[in-house]
C-alpha positions in Angstrom: 149.7 117.7 125.3 149.7 117.0 121.5 146.3 115.8 120.4 146.8 116.7 116.8 146.4 114.2 114.0 147.7 116.2 111.0 148.8 114.0 108.2 147.0 111.0 109.5 144.0 109.2 108.0 141.2 107.6 110.0 138.7 105.1 108.7 135.5 105.3 110.7 132.7 102.8 110.1 129.1 103.3 111.2 129.8 107.0 110.6 126.5 108.2 109.3 125.1 108.8 112.8 125.6 108.5 116.5 128.9 107.5 117.9 130.5 107.0 114.5 129.6 110.4 113.3 130.8 112.0 116.5 134.1 110.2 116.2 134.6 111.3 112.6 133.9 115.0 113.5 136.3 114.8 116.5 139.2 113.3 114.5 138.7 115.8 111.7 138.7 118.6 114.2 142.2 117.7 115.3 143.6 117.4 111.8 142.9 113.9 110.5 141.6 113.1 107.1 138.6 110.9 107.7 137.2 108.2 105.4 133.7 107.7 106.6 131.7 104.5 105.9 128.1 103.4 106.4 125.2 102.0 104.4 123.1 105.2 104.3 124.7 107.2 101.5 122.7 110.5 102.0 123.4 110.7 105.8 127.0 109.6 105.1 127.6 112.4 102.6 126.1 114.9 105.0 128.6 113.8 107.7 131.5 114.0 105.2 130.5 117.5 104.1 130.6 118.6 107.8 134.3 117.7 108.2 135.8 121.0 106.8 137.1 119.4 103.6 138.7 116.5 105.5 136.0 113.9 104.9 135.6 111.3 102.2 132.5 109.2 102.1 132.6 105.5 101.0 129.1 103.9 101.2 129.8 100.5 102.8 127.9 97.5 104.1 130.3 96.1 106.6 128.7 92.7 106.4 129.9 92.4 102.8 133.6 91.6 102.6 133.9 93.1 99.0 132.6 96.4 100.4 135.4 96.3 103.1 138.0 95.7 100.4 136.8 98.8 98.5 136.8 100.8 101.7 140.4 99.9 102.6 141.5 100.6 99.0 139.9 104.1 99.2 142.2 105.0 102.1 145.4 103.2 101.3 147.2 106.1 99.5 147.0 108.3 102.6 146.9 105.6 105.4 148.1 106.6 108.8 145.6 105.4 111.3 142.4 103.5 111.6 139.4 103.5 113.9 136.8 100.8 113.6 133.2 101.5 114.7 130.1 99.6 113.7 127.4 97.8 115.5 124.1 96.1 115.3 121.7 95.1 118.2 119.1 92.5 117.2 115.7 92.5 118.9 115.9 91.6 122.5 115.2 87.9 123.1 116.6 85.0 125.0 119.4 83.1 123.3 117.3 80.0 122.5 114.9 82.2 120.5 117.7 83.7 118.3 117.5 82.3 114.8 120.5 81.5 112.5 120.1 84.7 110.4 120.1 87.0 113.5 123.2 85.2 114.8 125.0 85.5 111.5 124.1 89.2 111.0 125.2 90.2 114.5 128.5 88.4 114.3 129.2 89.6 110.8 128.7 93.3 111.8 130.0 93.3 115.4 133.0 90.9 115.0 133.9 89.9 111.5 133.8 93.4 110.1 136.3 94.7 112.8 138.6 91.8 112.2 138.5 92.0 108.4 139.0 95.8 108.1 141.8 95.7 110.6 143.4 92.8 108.7 143.2 94.8 105.4 144.8 97.9 107.0 147.5 96.2 109.0 150.1 96.0 106.3 149.7 99.7 105.4 150.0 100.8 109.0 153.0 98.5 109.4 154.6 100.1 106.3 154.0 103.6 107.7 155.7 102.7 111.0 152.7 102.0 113.2 149.1 103.0 113.8 146.1 102.6 116.1 142.9 100.6 116.1 140.0 101.4 118.4 137.2 98.9 118.5 133.8 99.9 120.0 132.6 97.1 122.3 130.0 97.6 125.0 129.5 97.0 128.7 127.2 94.3 127.4 130.3 92.5 126.3 131.6 92.5 129.9 128.4 91.2 131.6 125.0 89.8 130.4 121.5 91.1 130.6 118.7 88.7 129.8 117.5 89.2 126.3 120.9 90.6 124.9 122.6 87.2 124.6 123.8 87.2 121.0 124.7 90.9 121.2 126.7 90.3 124.4 128.5 87.3 122.9 129.5 89.4 119.8 130.8 92.3 121.9 132.7 89.9 124.2 134.3 88.4 121.1 135.3 91.9 120.0 137.1 92.3 123.3 139.1 89.1 122.7 139.8 90.2 119.1 141.3 93.4 120.5 143.5 91.5 122.9 144.7 89.1 120.2 145.5 91.8 117.7 147.3 93.9 120.3 149.6 91.0 121.2 150.3 90.1 117.6 150.8 93.6 116.2 152.7 95.3 119.0 156.0 94.5 117.3 154.7 96.5 114.3 154.1 99.5 116.5 150.3 99.1 116.0 148.3 99.7 119.1 144.8 98.0 119.5 142.3 99.0 122.2 138.6 98.7 122.8 136.0 100.9 124.4 133.1 99.5 126.4 130.5 102.3 126.5 127.5 102.1 128.8 124.2 103.8 127.8 124.9 106.5 125.2 122.3 108.7 123.6 122.0 107.1 120.2 119.3 105.8 118.0 120.3 102.2 118.9 119.9 102.9 122.6 116.7 104.9 122.2 114.2 102.3 123.3 116.3 101.5 126.4 116.7 105.2 127.3 112.9 105.7 126.9 112.3 102.7 129.2 114.7 104.0 131.9 113.4 107.6 131.8 109.7 106.6 131.8 110.2 104.6 135.0 112.6 107.1 136.6 115.4 104.5 136.9 119.0 105.3 137.4 121.1 104.2 134.3 124.3 104.1 136.3 125.9 105.4 139.6 126.3 108.9 138.3 122.7 108.9 136.9 123.7 110.4 133.6 123.1 109.3 130.0 126.3 109.6 127.9 126.6 111.5 124.7 128.4 110.3 121.5 130.9 113.1 122.0 132.0 111.5 125.2 133.1 108.4 123.3 134.7 110.5 120.5 137.0 112.4 122.9 138.3 109.2 124.3 138.9 107.7 120.8 140.8 110.9 119.9 143.1 110.2 122.9 143.6 106.6 122.0 144.7 107.3 118.4 147.2 110.1 119.2 150.7 109.7 120.6 149.5 110.9 124.0 148.4 107.3 124.5 151.5 105.6 123.0 151.9 103.1 125.9 148.2 102.1 125.9 147.5 98.8 124.0 145.4 95.7 124.6 143.1 97.6 127.0 139.4 97.6 127.3 138.2 100.9 128.8 134.8 101.2 130.3 133.1 104.5 129.7 129.9 103.9 131.6 129.5 106.4 134.5 129.9 103.6 137.0 127.3 101.3 135.5 129.3 98.1 136.2 130.7 99.1 139.6 
């Protein structure tokens, strides 16, 4: 099986830590040049430096469209592939308690950023003869837990965005898929993991907490030609959480 990405360029957002950093390292490991983006410049530069000369850091606030323009421009000369990954989870609260700023910030980061970066990169992938987009959704976008209303809505919207882009861009040989991780050991999920472990609860049927590298390996499959027939799919990676 050919999992190599030599000559390809990946753009990974949210890449200064957690799932994004793991994805960047995995794609670089199999030969991709990786443009990493996040707000925290020091942590981002550290990730880029760990990519064996294949990384290029572009500090980016994905809620700012002008930052996204600059990010896409930084990769355009070498563009071959793209992976989108960024997310924000607002404080847990019921939907009627969410204020307008929390709603806007969540939608800007979890939905608009994925749409806009993909839109910017689409013509360059088309010109190169194709490409792949992987959006990181969540099991919370497939079902709702009380208190995660606006987060769940944003991740469900990302699933629909994935389907729309997959249908519209198939003729351009651009595949678009989404992953729906369950509980993964990241800073974002830290409070939830602490709650589960302190009460000796099972996080899923397999009773295991996922690692960022579990997501990264599946992303690697989805952006190589080994998955050339896979598009418009939403793949749960949750150890049976939703079964």
